GUGU-87680 format. One record per residue (C-alpha): residue number from 1; x negated, y, z negated. Coordinates in steps of 0.2 Angstrom, whole numbers, always signed. Layout:
<rs>
  seq     xx     yy     zz
  NUM      X      Y      Z
...
</rs>
This chain:
<rs>
  seq     xx     yy     zz
    1   -471   -165   +693
    2   -478   -180   +687
    3   -480   -186   +670
    4   -499   -180   +668
    5   -493   -163   +675
    6   -478   -161   +665
    7   -488   -165   +648
    8   -501   -153   +653
    9   -488   -139   +655
   10   -481   -142   +638
   11   -489   -135   +622
   12   -492   -149   +608
   13   -498   -138   +596
   14   -496   -138   +576
   15   -484   -124   +575
   16   -469   -136   +577
   17   -459   -139   +562
   18   -448   -155   +560
   19   -429   -150   +560
   20   -424   -141   +544
   21   -439   -149   +534
   22   -428   -164   +532
   23   -434   -181   +524
   24   -429   -197   +532
   25   -432   -212   +521
   26   -441   -227   +530
   27   -428   -240   +537
   28   -439   -255   +535
   29   -444   -266   +521
   30   -462   -266   +516
   31   -463   -283   +524
   32   -457   -279   +539
   33   -467   -263   +540
   34   -483   -274   +538
   35   -477   -287   +551
   36   -470   -274   +564
   37   -482   -260   +563
   38   -469   -245   +566
   39   -478   -230   +571
   40   -481   -215   +560
   41   -468   -202   +558
   42   -477   -187   +566
   43   -474   -169   +567
   44   -470   -170   +584
   45   -461   -186   +589
   46   -464   -193   +607
   47   -449   -200   +613
   48   -454   -196   +631
   49   -464   -211   +638
   50   -454   -226   +635
   51   -466   -233   +623
   52   -461   -247   +612
   53   -462   -238   +593
   54   -466   -255   +586
   55   -482   -265   +588
   56   -494   -272   +590
   57   -488   -285   +578
   58   -497   -291   +563
   59   -501   -307   +571
   60   -508   -298   +589
   61   -518   -286   +577
   62   -527   -301   +569
   63   -530   -308   +586
   64   -537   -293   +592
   65   -549   -290   +577
   66   -554   -310   +580
   67   -558   -307   +598
   68   -571   -293   +593
   69   -584   -308   +592
   70   -581   -311   +611
   71   -582   -293   +617
   72   -600   -296   +622
   73   -592   -307   +636
   74   -585   -302   +654
   75   -567   -305   +652
   76   -566   -316   +668
   77   -564   -334   +659
   78   -553   -327   +646
   79   -541   -320   +660
   80   -542   -337   +668
   81   -534   -345   +652
   82   -521   -331   +650
   83   -517   -335   +669
   84   -515   -352   +666
   85   -503   -349   +651
   86   -493   -336   +662
   87   -491   -348   +676
   88   -483   -361   +664
   89   -471   -347   +657
   90   -467   -342   +674
   91   -465   -358   +682
   92   -478   -357   +695
   93   -497   -362   +698
   94   -511   -350   +692
   95   -516   -344   +710
   96   -498   -335   +709
   97   -505   -325   +694
   98   -515   -310   +695
   99   -519   -302   +677
  100   -521   -283   +679
  101   -526   -268   +668
  102   -507   -264   +665
  103   -494   -268   +678
  104   -497   -251   +684
  105   -514   -256   +692
  106   -504   -271   +700
  107   -492   -257   +707
  108   -507   -248   +714
  109   -517   -261   +722
  110   -501   -267   +730
  111   -498   -250   +739
  112   -517   -249   +744
  113   -517   -267   +751
  114   -501   -266   +761
  115   -497   -249   +765
  116   -513   -239   +767
  117   -517   -229   +784
  118   -501   -226   +790
  119   -490   -240   +782
  120   -472   -236   +775
  121   -464   -238   +759
  122   -446   -238   +755
  123   -442   -232   +738
  124   -427   -227   +728
  125   -426   -209   +721
  126   -430   -207   +708
  127   -440   -221   +702
  128   -457   -225   +694
  129   -470   -217   +705
  130   -486   -225   +702
  131   -486   -237   +718
  132   -480   -222   +730
  133   -492   -207   +722
  134   -506   -218   +724
  135   -503   -226   +741
  136   -501   -208   +748
  137   -517   -205   +743
  138   -524   -219   +755
  139   -513   -213   +770
  140   -496   -222   +766
  141   -479   -213   +770
  142   -465   -215   +758
  143   -446   -216   +764
  144   -436   -211   +749
  145   -418   -218   +748
  146   -408   -208   +737
  147   -398   -217   +722
  148   -380   -218   +723
  149   -366   -210   +713
  150   -369   -223   +699
  151   -388   -219   +699
  152   -391   -236   +705
  153   -400   -241   +721
  154   -390   -239   +737
  155   -394   -257   +744
  156   -386   -255   +761
  157   -395   -238   +763
  158   -413   -246   +759
  159   -409   -260   +770
  160   -404   -249   +785
  161   -421   -240   +784
  162   -432   -254   +786
  163   -441   -254   +804
  164   -457   -261   +811
  165   -468   -247   +801
  166   -461   -254   +784
  167   -474   -262   +774
  168   -466   -263   +758
  169   -449   -261   +749
  170   -451   -255   +730
  171   -438   -259   +718
  172   -439   -255   +700
  173   -427   -266   +692
  174   -421   -260   +679
  175   -425   -244   +686
  176   -434   -229   +678
  177   -428   -217   +675
  178   -410   -220   +678
  179   -411   -238   +667
  180   -399   -245   +680
  181   -399   -264   +686
  182   -394   -271   +703
  183   -378   -282   +702
  184   -384   -299   +699
  185   -371   -307   +711
  186   -378   -297   +725
  187   -397   -295   +719
  188   -404   -313   +725
  189   -396   -311   +743
  190   -401   -293   +745
  191   -420   -296   +740
  192   -420   -313   +750
  193   -414   -303   +765
  194   -427   -290   +763
  195   -441   -302   +760
  196   -438   -310   +777
  197   -441   -292   +784
  198   -455   -286   +775
  199   -463   -287   +758
  200   -452   -284   +743
  201   -460   -278   +727
  202   -449   -280   +711
  203   -456   -270   +697
  204   -449   -279   +681
  205   -457   -269   +666
  206   -442   -268   +659
  207   -433   -285   +662
  208   -434   -292   +644
  209   -421   -278   +639
  210   -408   -284   +650
  211   -393   -290   +639
  212   -383   -297   +654
  213   -383   -317   +653
  214   -393   -326   +665
  215   -399   -311   +674
  216   -411   -316   +688
  217   -429   -313   +690
  218   -436   -312   +708
  219   -449   -323   +702
  220   -437   -336   +708
  221   -440   -330   +726
  222   -459   -331   +724
  223   -455   -350   +719
  224   -448   -351   +736
  225   -463   -345   +746
  226   -454   -328   +750
  227   -464   -312   +753
  228   -460   -305   +736
  229   -473   -298   +723
  230   -466   -296   +705
  231   -474   -286   +691
  232   -474   -288   +672
  233   -482   -278   +658
  234   -485   -281   +640
  235   -483   -262   +636
  236   -465   -262   +632
  237   -456   -275   +623
  238   -473   -281   +616
  239   -478   -265   +610
  240   -495   -265   +619
  241   -496   -250   +630
  242   -513   -245   +624
  243   -520   -261   +628
  244   -517   -259   +647
  245   -512   -277   +651
  246   -500   -284   +664
  247   -498   -297   +677
  248   -492   -299   +696
  249   -484   -315   +702
  250   -484   -318   +720
  251   -488   -333   +733
  252   -505   -337   +735
  253   -506   -330   +753
  254   -502   -312   +745
  255   -512   -314   +729
  256   -528   -318   +740
  257   -526   -302   +749
  258   -522   -292   +732
  259   -538   -298   +723
  260   -549   -290   +736
  261   -543   -273   +730
  262   -544   -275   +712
  263   -551   -260   +704
  264   -552   -264   +687
  265   -549   -279   +675
  266   -542   -280   +658
  267   -552   -283   +643
  268   -556   -297   +631
  269   -546   -289   +615
  270   -531   -285   +627
  271   -531   -304   +634
  272   -532   -311   +616
  273   -517   -300   +611
  274   -508   -305   +626
  275   -509   -324   +622
  276   -503   -321   +605
  277   -489   -309   +609
  278   -482   -322   +619
  279   -479   -334   +605
  280   -474   -321   +593
  281   -456   -324   +595
  282   -451   -315   +577
  283   -458   -299   +584
  284   -451   -300   +602
  285   -433   -303   +595
  286   -435   -288   +581
  287   -441   -277   +595
  288   -427   -281   +606
  289   -414   -278   +591
  290   -421   -262   +585
  291   -420   -255   +604
  292   -402   -261   +604
  293   -398   -251   +587
  294   -408   -235   +594
  295   -397   -235   +608
  296   -381   -238   +600
  297   -386   -222   +589
  298   -390   -211   +604
  299   -374   -217   +612
  300   -364   -211   +598
  301   -372   -194   +598
  302   -370   -191   +617
  303   -352   -198   +615
  304   -348   -184   +601
  305   -353   -170   +613
  306   -346   -178   +628
  307   -362   -179   +637
  308   -361   -193   +652
  309   -375   -206   +653
  310   -380   -222   +660
  311   -377   -238   +651
  312   -395   -243   +648
  313   -403   -259   +653
  314   -420   -253   +646
  315   -428   -245   +630
  316   -422   -227   +637
  317   -406   -219   +641
  318   -404   -207   +655
  319   -390   -194   +651
  320   -383   -177   +659
  321   -388   -163   +649
  322   -376   -149   +657
  323   -391   -137   +657
  324   -409   -138   +666
  325   -420   -150   +659
  326   -435   -138   +657
  327   -424   -127   +646
  328   -419   -142   +635
  329   -437   -148   +634
  330   -442   -133   +626
  331   -428   -132   +614
  332   -430   -149   +609
  333   -450   -147   +607
  334   -448   -132   +597
  335   -438   -142   +585
  336   -451   -157   +585
  337   -445   -169   +599
  338   -454   -172   +615
  339   -442   -179   +628
  340   -443   -184   +646
  341   -450   -174   +661
  342   -440   -168   +675
  343   -435   -182   +688
  344   -430   -172   +704
  345   -417   -170   +711
  346   -408   -173   +694
  347   -414   -157   +684
  348   -398   -158   +674
  349   -403   -176   +667
  350   -414   -181   +653
  351   -422   -197   +650
  352   -424   -201   +632
  353   -435   -216   +624
  354   -429   -226   +610
  355   -440   -224   +595
  356   -439   -230   +576
  357   -423   -227   +567
  358   -432   -212   +559
  359   -436   -204   +575
  360   -419   -208   +583
  361   -411   -199   +567
  362   -420   -183   +570
  363   -417   -184   +589
  364   -398   -185   +585
  365   -398   -171   +572
  366   -409   -159   +585
  367   -397   -163   +598
  368   -382   -160   +587
  369   -389   -143   +582
  370   -392   -138   +600
  371   -376   -143   +607
  372   -364   -139   +592
</rs>
């Protein structure tokens, strides 16, 4: 079941009530609320899609409004300017950058470009499905490699499965939904080896949330002209999921092929927002700190009820429920909290996104009510 099917199968009607009619005071000052734009505390809180509960920031919102005067223009020239900025940030040339309508578009066009008509993609299971679901529609085959006992990628199993049919190896690092990362001391060698056999795609949507110092990005292999494609997004730490803008980094020989299958472009307001977000260091650091605080709140509750979890490298936590996720989903939703969909084969695990302090407080109270 994919995300869209999961949402359609759930009732989001107005009959849901907040747990116990409780009132939670705003955890931010007025100045912080204006600058960092926390989402409103709603009747049904959505901790299901790994959205940043803050943003766009005040500076980004101002940039969006200013960009309206240019919205009669096609976005190409504006995208080129953003590509120059991103190239400088990543230490590559503009020819290495493709601006996408969200990183999901980048995943889809990569699967279409390199694995359609019978090409094979090797991917861990579970993982983010956008590339594989789309590529299958164009005739690709998927070779699933189950994650290990630690819920991380089984690197030896993935490498063992590579054959002449393999056109791509997909890594989501940190992985969605398990929140794991590959060990830094092995990551570069593993990805380098893979890129000598086929194309390696590294989805780094959650890279900013990694707390491990000097953790490598696979952009370093792109700089060495390896067969590596990296995706990044403005949806997560920058709080711009609704703007739909992201980018790919790859050597020019690969970006030239990818550009031929671009099916959409971002828009002028999103490009203006992205340019401003890159310079809004205050919001960036605030967003990371609030994510850490929310995770600690959730960890504390899970520890109280001895519910095992994976220590997260993202803005969500994957924990063992001890019951079918579909049962827990209904119980939580009836009390005003929407949690993540099932991720087969882990039907007794739950992915919970971090939210505002108010939202996480409600989640912890509802979970406590169910498990006490």
